[in-house]
N, C-alpha and C positions, 0 to 999 in steps of 0.2 A: 738218472742220476743216484748215486749212491754218494749218501753226504758222511763224510770225518767229523767226527766231536768225540777230543781224544780224552772229555770227561764229561761222563755222562751220569744221570741221575734218573732214575723212574720212582712218579710218585710226588706230586706235591701236596702231601699230607704236612704237620708241622714239621716232622723228621726232613722229608723234603726239603723244605723252604728256607728251615733253618741251615744246612749242608747250600745251601745258594748263598744264604746272607754271607753266612764266615766262609765261603771259598770265595769272596771279593777280598779279603781281607788278605788273602795269600798268594793272589795272583789277579792281573788285569787282566786275564779271558776268562770269564763267566763258563760254568758247565751249562749245559742245558738239561732242563728239566720236563722231564715227558709224562704228562697227566692222562690216564683213560677216562677219567669222566670230564664233563662241560666245565668244573667250577676246580677250584684249590681247595685243602682244607682238607681232603681226607674224608675223616671222621670226624673230624671237628668242625664241623659243617650247621648249618640250619634249615630249616625248612616253613614257607609260610603257606599257614592254610585256612581261607576265611578270615582274613586280619589277623588270627593268631602267629606266633613266632616257635618254631618248636627245635630244640636242638635234639641231635642223636642221641637222646637220654641225657640224663646230667654232665655236663661241662663246664665245670668250677672249677676257675683258674688259681690253680695253686703254687705260687711261684717265692720260693726260699734261698735258690741261688742269687746272687746280687747281681751277674752277671746275663740269668736270663730274664731278671727281674727289669734291667737295664733295656735290654732288648727288648723285649715286650712294649715299656712305655715308651722307647723313643720310637717305634714303628706307627704305637696309636695314641700316644699322646698322653698324658696321666686325665685329662678330663673325659676322656670315652670310657671310664671304668668308676663303678665304685665299690668299694671296699665292703663286703660283708663278712660278719661275723656269722658262724655256723649257728644253723638250730635244725636239729635234727635228733629226733626220740624213737624210741622201738616199741611198736605195740603188741602185748602178750597178754594171755590173759584178762583179757576187755577192759586192761590199760594200759599207760602210757608211761613209760619208763625213758628217764635221760639217757642218750647217748656218750660212752660207749656202756653194754648191758652189763659184762663183769666191774664195771665202777660205780655201777648203777642202780641196785636191784630195789634201791627203797621204793615202795608203792604198789609191788607184787604181793599177792596175798602172801598171809606169815610164815607156810610150812616152804614153799618157794623161797622164800627170802633163808629160812635157815639150811633149805638143800643148799643152794649156793654158797653161802658164807661158810658151814661145815665142810663143805666140799673143797672150797679154797684152803680151809685152815689143813684140812688131811694132805691136800696136795703140797700144801709149803713145808711140810713137817715129814714129807716124804723123798722131799727133792734134796738132795749134796746141796752145800752153804755155798757151794761156789760151781756154775754148770759153764760149760765152755760147749762154744756154738757146735763143737765136733762131737760132743757129747749130748745134745739135745736128740729126744725120740725124733725118726724119719718119717716118718708118719701122722699125717695132720693132725688125724685123729687120736694119736697117744700124746702128741702135742698140747694141745688143748686140755686133755687130763692132767699130762704133768704140769702145765701154769697155773690153770683154775681150777680141776677138778671136776670129778660128774656134775656137782649142780647144775653150774655155769654150761659146761659142756651139755647137757642135757635139755636145758630151756631155750638155749640158745646157740652158743656156737654150733654144734652139731647138726641140728634141724635148716638151722639159716643156712650153712655153708651147703648142705648139701641141693640146697632151694636154689642158690647162687650158681653153683659148677655144674650145676644136672649130675653131678654122679657124688655118691659116699664120700666122708672125709677119711675114710680108710682107703680109699685111690689113689689120695692127693698126697703128696711128700710136705712137709713141713717147708723147706730153704726159701717156698716167695713169700712168707707171711710174718718176719723178722720185723720189716718197716712198716705195713699196715696192716697189720694187728694191733692196738693199744692193750700193752700188758703191765698193767699197776698192779701193785706189791700188795701183799694183806692187807696191812694199815688202811690203802685206800679202797681194796673190795669192801672193807669193814666198815668202812666211813661214810660208802655210799650207801651201804645196807641200811645204815642208822639216819638219813638225811643229809648228810656234809658232804654236798653235791662237790663231782670232779670235774670240772671245767676245763674247755680248753684243749682236752687229750687227744692226742691222733694229729695226724699228720695234715689233715683237713679243717685243722679248728677256724680256719679264717681262710679268706679266697677273695680274689677280684671278679667282678662279672659285666660284658659291655651296658651301660645305659641301654641300649638301643640296640636291636638289630638282631640279636643272641649270638653265640662264640664264633660264627663265620665269619665275624666282621675281623676280627682277630687274625684269621689265615689271609683275609683280601688284605688287609695291611700290610702284611710280611710278606703277600705279595710283590705287592707294588714295590716296600722297600729294595728287596732280593731285582726286581726289574722284569718286567712281564715279560721283553722283549724277550727274555731267556725260558722263558714257559711255553710249551707246546702243549695245549689241551687238546682233549678229544683224540690224545695219542694211543691208542692200547696199543701193548706190546703184544707181537703175537710169539714169537720164539725169540730165544737167545742163544747164540752159534759162540761159547767160550773159547773156543779153537782158532774160528777164524776173526774171534772179536766182535759179531755181526750182530745187530739186534734187529730182527723182521716186523715192521707194524701192518695190524691189521689192513691200513691201507693200500700196503703194497709197498711204503716205503723201506727202505734200508739204511741202517746210519753203525758206521764203523766206530772203535773206540778204541781206548786203551786201557779206561779203567773204568769200574762200573760201581755205582751206588743204589742200590735197589730196598726201596719201602715196604713194596708189595706184599701180601704175607707171603711167610716165607713156605710152607705149598706150594704157592702158586709160583713162585720162582722157581724153583726145581722144575715142576709139570713144564715150565713153557721155555726151560734151558734144553737143550740136546747135549747128545755124548755124557749125561749124567750114571758115572760108576753104578754098579750091581748095589754095591754094600749103602752109597747112597739114597738111591729111591728105596731101597729098605728102610733105613730112616728112617725119609719123608712119610714111610707109611706109618709109622709109628707115630708120629704127632696127634695128636689130639687139642679138641677146642670145641665148646662151647657157643652153639646159636643165642643169642639174646633176641626173645620176641617181645617187643615192647608197644604199647597204647599210648597216640597221644589224643589227647582229653581236653574239648573245651566245655567249659565251664559257666553256667549262668551265675552271675552272682559273686559275691566272693567264697573265700575258704571257711571251715568249720577251724581249722587248723593252721597255724602258719608257720610250720616246718616248711626248711627247704626238703628234707629229706626224710620219711621214716621206714624203719626195717620193718618185717611183719614176717619172724619168724617159722610162727605155728603152720605143720604142713596140712591146716587144712583149709586155708587159703589159696588159690590159684597163683597169688603173689607175691613177689619177696622186695618187692622195695616201691614204693609211692613216692615221687617228688614232685615237685611245684616250681615251676619258674617265675611266675607271678609273683610268689611268698617272697624272692629275692629281688625280681625287676617289674614292678607293674606292666612296664612298659610292653613286655613279650605277649600282651591279649587286649584287646577292644575295652577302650573305658566298660567299664560297670560288667568285665568277664572276669576269670580264673582259667588257666593249665594246670593240666598236671600231666606227668608222663609216668606210665606205668608198669615196671616190668616184669615177666610171668617166668612164674618157675615149672609151671604144667606147659608141656611142649609136647604134649600128644593128645590131648581132647580139642575138638575144634574151638574155635572162638564163639561161634554159636552157643557151644557150652558154658565155654568161662567168662564168658564179659558177664552177665546176670550174677554171679556170684561177685565177679570182681564189687560190679555197684553194691551190691549188698556190702559188703568190704567197706567201701567209702561211705556208705551209711551206717554204720555199726563203727567205724573209725571217726566218728562224728564232722568228717570232712564236706560232706556234702550232705543236705537234711532230704531232698530227696531225688527223687530217678528224673524227675523232669528238668533237672538242671542240667542237665547230661544234653550239651547238644551237638556233639557230634565223637565218634571215638574212630581212631584212624590207626589200622596196626601197621607194624612197621619189625620188618627182621635185618638182626647185627651177625654176621656167619663171622663165626671163627672170634667170638666176641672174647673169650677168657679161654685162656691158655689153658691144658691144664696139665699141672704139672704131677704126672705119674711118676713110676717106678722106673720108664722106658725114657723120660722127659731130656733127661741132662746129657746120657750118652748121645742119643738122636740126635738131638740139637748138636750136641758138640761134631759128631763127623761132620753134620752138614754144613756148618762154620768154618771147619777143618777143610772139606774140599774146595768152597767158594773163595776162599782164602788163594791156595795153592793158585786159583784160575783168576786171578785178579779180579774179586766181585766183594765186594760188602755188602750185608742185610743189616738194616738198622730198623728205629722205632718197633712202636710194641709189636706189628704184627711183623714187619721183616725180621725183627731180631727175636720175635717166638716170647715175648712174659708178657707179666703181668705189667702194666707200670702208666704212668702220669704225663698227660699232656708236656708237662715241665721235660720231663724224661727224654723224651720226643724230641724238643730242643734241645737240649745235650746233646743227643745224641748224632745231631747237624753238625756240632762241634768237632763232635769224635772224626763224623765222617769228612767233612772238611780237611781236616788233617791226613786225612787217610789219602784222599785224592790227590792233594797237593805235596803228599813226600820225595825224599829225593832220593 
């Protein structure tokens, strides 16, 4: 027997859960939320290994929007969280410097400092006094040099972003970065070069984190708030027929709908949808993303550095970021232990080759003293982790979203909208999706 559900939501990540919660403010009838996994949260989830708790790499909760902050605190209670001030640095040339690199080059070798400062000065005087968004360089590599100069580009921005994205900064457009890349003025760059450190710069200067249980506890509380009776777990979508407005699940069930919100990755949504026009299929083929391979690491004893995360821009190391949950919240590991998550830039070689180099890096970074402190290393993968903003991105994405709107499907969330965004952005997408579902 076919079930009918007028408003349907796919994906119980933060965007889907927020859609469910905000729908309840607009209608007495809640949508049905389908989730392929046996748990809620999507990528905002935690796993337990030998008494340690690991998130899917760093999931630090930045809540700037008052409504989103109120929502999360209402679901979880203020006592659920501890406020944390970011502790983050950059490790390069064998030394630590403060984050962001571009405003804190003090402590680097003198020749490197000179290159960074002189490059920033040249960039400043080569730019027009006023630059509109439309007049900014389109390529990310050009944007970096335009605002920071050659020295900062060479010693951090270009190599780090190549490690993060898995492609050259020449292939990426600059339209993603205005919010996420701190852009200090020349005075701040010079001040940071002589030791007048720039505190609290960037969108992630402070964050909230659960006192126990990891980031998935937030998703669980949001699910409780939305109503577990409205969530169907282990309900993987097989096909979507937008003409008949019928969803077929892997277990054989069928659900008819009137309006559909999806937060599954945009390419997967198109792959599962029937009757997709050729132009949309072709646009889907142009979407690119970088897979992240990361390591969950259990450490015996305390860590030698107190940072929540450390950027590693130099190409000679196979990781681009080393983070620690226990430096933010000791409850994430058994007493007397610490934990790390290590995001790898080397996506080609085997882990058997990479892991000894990672451990050597941890020793040189003075995070651990010796190899015997490493209790275990568990590798994990995140497909579609970073959407690649190449020259074909904007047009291809627009074609897909335009067609989906024509067939009454809205695709939201970091992976559904196909963008680079935060957990708070996913929650905000739920507000937009709820209004769309219940529009008249």
